C-alpha positions in Angstrom: -22.6 -10.7 9.1 -24.0 -9.5 12.4 -27.2 -8.2 10.7 -27.6 -11.6 9.0 -27.6 -13.4 12.4 -30.0 -10.9 13.8 -32.4 -11.5 10.9 -32.2 -15.3 11.5 -32.6 -14.9 15.3 -35.7 -12.9 14.9 -37.5 -14.4 11.9 -36.8 -18.2 12.3 -38.5 -18.4 15.7 -41.3 -16.1 14.4 -41.8 -18.5 11.4 -41.9 -21.5 13.7 -44.3 -19.8 16.0 -46.7 -19.0 13.2 -46.3 -22.5 11.8 -47.3 -24.0 15.2 -50.3 -21.6 15.3 -51.3 -22.7 11.8 -51.0 -26.4 12.7 -53.2 -25.9 15.7 -55.7 -23.9 13.7 -56.0 -26.7 11.1 -56.2 -29.5 13.6 -58.9 -27.8 15.6 -61.0 -27.0 12.6 -62.7 -30.4 12.8 -62.4 -32.1 16.2 -63.9 -35.5 15.0 -61.6 -38.0 13.3 -62.5 -39.0 9.7 -63.9 -42.3 10.9 -66.6 -40.5 12.9 -67.7 -38.1 10.3 -64.9 -35.5 10.6 -62.6 -34.4 7.8 -59.2 -35.5 6.9 -56.2 -33.3 7.5 -55.9 -32.4 3.8 -59.5 -31.4 3.6 -59.2 -29.2 6.7 -56.1 -27.6 5.3 -57.9 -26.8 2.1 -60.7 -25.1 4.1 -58.5 -23.2 6.5 -55.4 -21.9 4.7 -56.9 -19.0 2.7 -58.5 -17.3 5.8 -55.7 -17.9 8.2 -53.7 -14.9 9.5 -50.9 -17.2 10.6 -50.5 -18.6 7.1 -50.1 -15.2 5.6 -47.7 -14.2 8.4 -45.5 -17.2 7.4 -45.7 -16.2 3.7 -44.6 -12.7 4.7 -41.7 -13.9 6.7 -40.5 -16.3 4.0 -40.8 -13.6 1.3 -38.8 -11.2 3.5 -36.1 -13.8 4.0 -35.9 -14.5 0.2 -35.8 -10.7 -0.5 -32.9 -10.3 2.0 -31.1 -13.3 0.8 -31.3 -12.8 -3.0 -32.0 -9.2 -3.8 -30.7 -7.1 -0.9 -27.3 -8.9 -0.8 -26.6 -8.1 -4.5 -26.7 -4.3 -3.9 
């Protein structure tokens, strides 16, 4: 039980931190609003997600949490 809390205390704030970084990275990609020739948020997201380190950090954290929750607990 103590280890489970430690996992949540470490990885939930880390996930939220990388989520914030990813949001900032997407929103800074095109500074102009769509009305002035910029891109919409969905288009920016499409252009940024595959080369973002923070996106892959979030994927790694979520996959570790799923591993711990479903596979590690069964053993």
